[in-house]
C-alpha positions as CSV (number, residue, x, y, z in Angstrom):
1,M,258.7,124.6,92.0
2,S,258.8,126.4,88.9
3,I,256.0,128.6,87.8
4,F,255.5,126.5,84.7
5,L,254.9,123.3,86.7
6,Y,252.8,125.3,89.2
7,N,250.6,126.6,86.4
8,K,250.4,123.2,84.8
9,L,249.4,121.6,88.1
10,R,246.9,124.3,88.7
11,F,245.5,123.9,85.2
12,C,245.1,120.1,85.7
13,L,243.5,120.6,89.1
14,H,241.2,123.3,87.6
15,N,240.1,120.9,84.9
16,I,239.5,118.1,87.4
17,I,237.5,120.4,89.6
18,I,235.5,121.5,86.6
19,F,235.0,118.0,85.5
20,V,233.9,116.9,89.0
21,V,231.6,119.8,89.4
22,A,230.1,119.1,85.9
23,K,229.6,115.5,86.9
24,I,227.9,116.5,90.1
25,R,225.6,118.9,88.3
26,V,224.8,116.3,85.7
27,G,224.2,113.8,88.5
28,E,222.0,116.3,90.3
29,D,220.1,116.9,87.1
30,S,219.8,113.2,86.3
31,L,218.8,112.7,90.0
32,A,216.1,115.4,89.6
33,L,215.1,113.9,86.3
34,S,214.8,110.4,87.8
35,I,212.8,111.8,90.7
36,E,210.5,113.6,88.3
37,T,210.2,110.5,86.2
38,E,209.4,108.4,89.2
39,D,206.7,110.9,90.3
40,L,205.2,110.8,86.8
41,Q,205.2,107.0,86.8
42,K,203.5,106.9,90.1
43,K,200.9,109.4,88.9
44,K,200.4,107.4,85.7
45,E,199.8,104.2,87.8
46,E,197.3,106.0,90.1
47,L,195.4,107.3,87.1
48,E,195.4,103.8,85.4
49,N,194.1,102.3,88.7
50,E,191.4,104.9,89.0
51,F,190.4,104.3,85.4
52,Q,190.2,100.6,86.0
53,S,188.1,101.0,89.2
54,L,185.7,103.4,87.3
55,T,185.4,100.9,84.5
56,E,184.5,98.2,87.0
57,K,182.0,100.5,88.8
58,E,180.4,101.3,85.4
59,K,180.0,97.6,84.6
60,T,178.4,96.9,88.0
61,L,176.1,99.9,87.7
62,K,175.0,98.7,84.3
63,E,174.2,95.3,85.7
64,D,172.3,96.9,88.6
65,V,170.3,99.0,86.2
66,K,169.4,96.0,84.1
67,T,168.3,94.1,87.2
68,L,166.1,97.1,88.4
69,E,164.5,97.4,84.9
70,V,163.6,93.7,85.0
71,N,162.2,94.2,88.5
72,V,160.1,97.1,87.4
73,A,158.8,95.2,84.4
74,I,157.9,92.3,86.7
75,Q,156.1,94.6,89.1
76,K,154.0,96.2,86.3
77,L,153.1,92.7,85.0
78,E,152.0,91.7,88.5
79,E,149.8,94.7,88.8
80,K,148.2,94.0,85.4
81,I,147.7,90.3,86.4
82,K,146.1,91.5,89.7
83,A,143.7,93.8,87.7
84,K,142.8,90.9,85.3
85,H,142.1,88.7,88.3
86,E,139.8,91.2,89.8
87,A,138.0,91.7,86.4
88,V,137.6,87.9,86.0
89,E,136.3,87.6,89.6
90,K,133.7,90.3,88.9
91,L,132.7,88.6,85.7
92,E,132.4,85.2,87.5
93,S,130.3,86.8,90.2
94,K,128.0,88.4,87.6
95,K,127.7,85.1,85.8
96,S,126.8,83.3,89.0
97,D,124.2,86.0,89.8
98,L,122.7,85.7,86.4
99,E,122.6,81.9,86.7
100,E,120.8,82.3,90.0
101,E,118.3,84.5,88.4
102,L,117.7,81.9,85.8
103,K,117.2,79.2,88.4
104,E,114.8,81.3,90.6
105,P,111.9,81.1,88.1
106,E,112.4,77.3,87.8
107,T,112.2,76.9,91.6
108,S,109.0,79.1,91.8
109,K,107.4,76.9,89.0
110,I,108.2,73.8,91.0
111,I,106.6,75.3,94.1
112,E,103.5,76.3,92.1
113,E,103.1,72.8,90.7
114,Q,103.2,71.3,94.2
115,E,100.3,73.5,95.4
116,P,96.8,72.0,95.3
117,E,94.6,72.7,92.3
118,G,92.0,74.7,94.2
119,T,94.4,77.4,95.0
120,E,95.4,77.7,91.4
121,K,91.8,78.5,90.4
122,V,91.6,81.2,93.1
123,E,94.8,82.7,91.9
124,E,93.7,82.7,88.3
125,E,90.5,84.5,89.2
126,Q,92.5,87.1,91.1
127,K,94.9,87.5,88.2
128,T,92.1,88.2,85.8
129,D,90.5,90.8,88.0
130,L,93.6,92.6,89.1
131,V,96.9,93.5,87.3
132,V,99.7,94.6,89.6
133,T,103.1,96.0,88.5
134,V,105.9,95.8,91.0
135,A,109.0,97.9,90.5
136,P,111.9,98.1,93.0
137,V,112.6,101.5,94.6
138,E,116.0,102.8,94.1
139,G,118.4,102.2,97.0
140,E,116.2,99.4,98.4
141,E,116.8,95.8,97.9
142,P,114.0,93.5,96.9
143,V,112.2,91.7,99.7
144,Q,113.2,88.0,99.8
145,S,111.4,85.1,101.2
146,P,113.1,83.2,104.1
147,E,113.9,80.3,101.7
148,Q,115.6,82.6,99.2
149,H,117.5,84.3,102.1
150,E,118.8,80.9,103.3
151,E,119.9,80.0,99.8
152,E,121.8,83.2,99.5
153,K,123.6,82.5,102.8
154,K,124.6,79.0,101.5
155,K,125.9,80.4,98.3
156,R,127.9,83.1,100.1
157,R,129.5,80.5,102.3
158,F,130.6,78.7,99.2
159,F,132.4,81.7,97.8
C-alpha cells in the first residue's frame, strides 16, 4: 500500500473516530441533560403536589376555624341565656313573695272577722292602753304561726 493511500485511510478513520467520539460525548451530554431535566420535572411535580395539599389543608383549617367560632358564639349565648333565666327566676320568686305578703293581711282580717265581738272589745281596750312596736332582729327569721308554716310548705312543694 502506498503511503498516500495509507494516510488517506488513516485520515478517514481519524475523522470517523472523531465523529463517533463527538457523537458519544454529545449523547452523554444529552443523556446528562435529559436526566437533569427529568429530575427537575420530578421536583416540580413534587412541589406542585405539596402546594396543592397545603392549599387543601388551608381550606379545611379555615372551615374548622369558622365552625369553632360559631360554637364559641353559641356557648356565649347559652351562658347569657342561663344568666337571664336565673335573673327571671329570682324576679318571679320575689314577685311571689311580695304577693304572699299582700295576701297575708287579708287572711288575718278574715280571721279577725270570724272572732266573736266580745274579744274585739277586749283587744281594743288593750290597744288603747298599750302600744307595742315589733322589729325583727337581724339574722333571725320572724316567728310564724303553725298555719302560716303549713302554707309555706305547700307553696314550696308547688315550686
